[in-house]
C-alpha positions in Angstrom: -12.2 25.1 -7.7 -9.3 24.4 -5.2 -8.3 20.9 -5.8 -6.6 19.6 -2.7 -5.9 15.8 -1.6 -4.4 14.4 1.4 -2.3 11.3 1.3 -0.9 9.0 4.0 2.7 8.7 3.9 4.4 5.3 4.1 4.4 4.4 7.9 1.8 4.0 10.4 2.1 7.6 12.0 -1.5 8.1 12.2 -3.7 5.6 13.7 -7.2 4.6 13.3 -9.9 2.0 14.5 -11.9 0.0 11.8 -14.2 1.8 9.7 -15.3 4.9 11.6 -18.9 5.6 12.4 -20.5 7.3 9.3 -18.1 5.7 6.8 -20.1 4.8 3.9 -18.0 1.7 2.9 -16.8 -1.8 4.4 -13.7 -3.6 4.1 -12.7 -6.8 5.4 -9.6 -6.8 7.9 -6.8 -9.2 6.8 -6.0 -12.3 8.9 -3.3 -11.3 11.4 -3.9 -7.5 11.2 -5.2 -5.6 14.2 -7.3 -2.5 14.0 -5.9 0.7 15.7 -7.3 4.2 16.5 -6.7 7.2 14.4 -6.1 11.0 15.1 -6.8 12.1 11.7 -10.6 12.5 10.5 -9.9 11.7 7.0 -8.6 8.2 8.0 -11.6 6.1 8.1 -9.9 2.7 8.6 -6.3 1.4 9.7 -5.1 -1.9 10.5 -1.6 -3.1 11.3 0.5 -6.4 11.3 3.2 -6.9 13.9 5.6 -6.7 11.0 4.7 -3.0 10.7 2.8 -3.9 7.3 -0.3 -1.8 7.3 -3.6 -0.8 5.3 -5.4 2.4 5.5 -8.4 4.0 4.0 -8.6 7.8 3.6 -11.8 9.3 2.3 -12.4 12.8 1.3 -14.4 15.1 -1.1 -13.0 15.7 -4.5 -15.1 17.3 -7.5 -13.0 16.0 -10.3 -13.0 12.7 -12.0 -11.1 9.6 -10.4 -8.3 9.9 -13.1 -8.0 13.6 -11.8 -8.0 12.6 -8.4 -5.4 9.9 -9.1 -3.0 12.1 -10.9 -3.4 14.9 -8.3 -2.4 12.4 -5.6 0.4 10.8 -7.4 1.8 14.2 -8.2 1.6 15.2 -4.6 3.4 12.2 -3.5 6.3 12.7 -5.9 6.5 16.4 -4.4 6.4 15.3 -0.9 8.7 12.2 -1.0 11.9 12.7 -2.6 12.9 9.8 -4.7 9.7 8.0 -4.8 9.4 5.6 -7.8 6.1 4.7 -9.2 5.6 1.1 -10.7 2.8 0.7 -13.0 -0.7 2.0 -13.0 -3.5 -0.3 -13.8 -7.1 -0.8 -13.4 -8.5 -2.6 -10.5 -12.0 -4.2 -9.7 -13.3 -5.3 -6.3 -15.4 -8.4 -5.5 -18.4 -6.1 -5.6 -17.7 -4.9 -9.3 -16.4 -1.5 -8.0 -13.7 -0.2 -10.8 -11.0 1.8 -9.6 -7.1 2.0 -10.3 -4.2 0.8 -8.6 -0.4 2.0 -8.4 2.7 0.6 -6.6 5.4 3.1 -5.4 8.5 2.7 -3.6 10.8 5.0 -1.4 13.2 5.1 1.2 12.1 6.8 4.5 14.7 7.4 7.3 17.0 4.7 5.9 14.4 2.1 5.4 12.9 0.9 2.1 9.2 0.8 1.5 6.8 -0.4 -1.0 3.1 0.5 -1.1 0.1 -0.1 -3.3 -2.6 2.4 -3.7 -6.1 1.7 -4.6 -8.3 4.5 -5.8 -12.3 4.3 -5.8 -14.8 6.9 -6.0 -18.7 7.3 -4.9 -19.5 10.6 -6.8 -17.5 13.4 -5.4 -16.4 11.2 -2.5 -13.0 9.6 -3.3 -11.5 6.5 -1.2 -7.8 5.8 -1.3 -6.7 2.3 0.2 -3.0 2.5 1.0 -1.1 -0.7 1.8 2.6 -0.6 2.9 5.1 -3.0 3.8 8.9 -2.6 4.0 10.3 -3.4 0.6 11.9 -6.8 1.3 8.3 -7.9 2.9 6.0 -6.3 0.1 5.9 -9.5 -2.0 4.8 -11.6 1.0 1.9 -9.2 1.5 0.9 -8.4 -1.9 -1.7 -11.0 -2.4 -3.2 -9.9 1.1 -3.3 -6.3 0.1 -4.9 -7.0 -3.1 -7.4 -9.3 -1.4 -8.1 -6.5 1.1 -8.7 -3.9 -1.4 -10.9 -6.5 -3.5 -13.2 -6.5 -0.4 -13.8 -3.0 -0.4 -17.5 -2.2 -0.9 -19.8 1.0 -0.9 -22.9 0.9 1.5 
């Protein structure tokens, strides 16, 4: 069994519009954010704020547990982004009582400091990662918005 996972890097390089047709989830768009179009099939939702803060959802098949998926993704991020630091892993519950995991990370990309929160959920062998990113100095001002957006995530 090959375990491969894709993660979105810290900036809004790949673009998407809302939940793409066929997505099996819904998520509320934060106030002040706008939907944008994607060139990547695994990105099912992407919104961006004028400050550059953004939220996206990647959906992919993975036959292992949510814990295994989480560990594989964090390991890949550490290999792909030199100097990335992780800040706490915790459980996370949506308003629809979906249980998942959350991790925060920080890194410097092209001289800019970023911080992101990732929220992991599963629906059988379908896994979902919500990635919320902002510049490090702005992250605290978006943290509640990011958590509320992730808390709105619900499966259809």
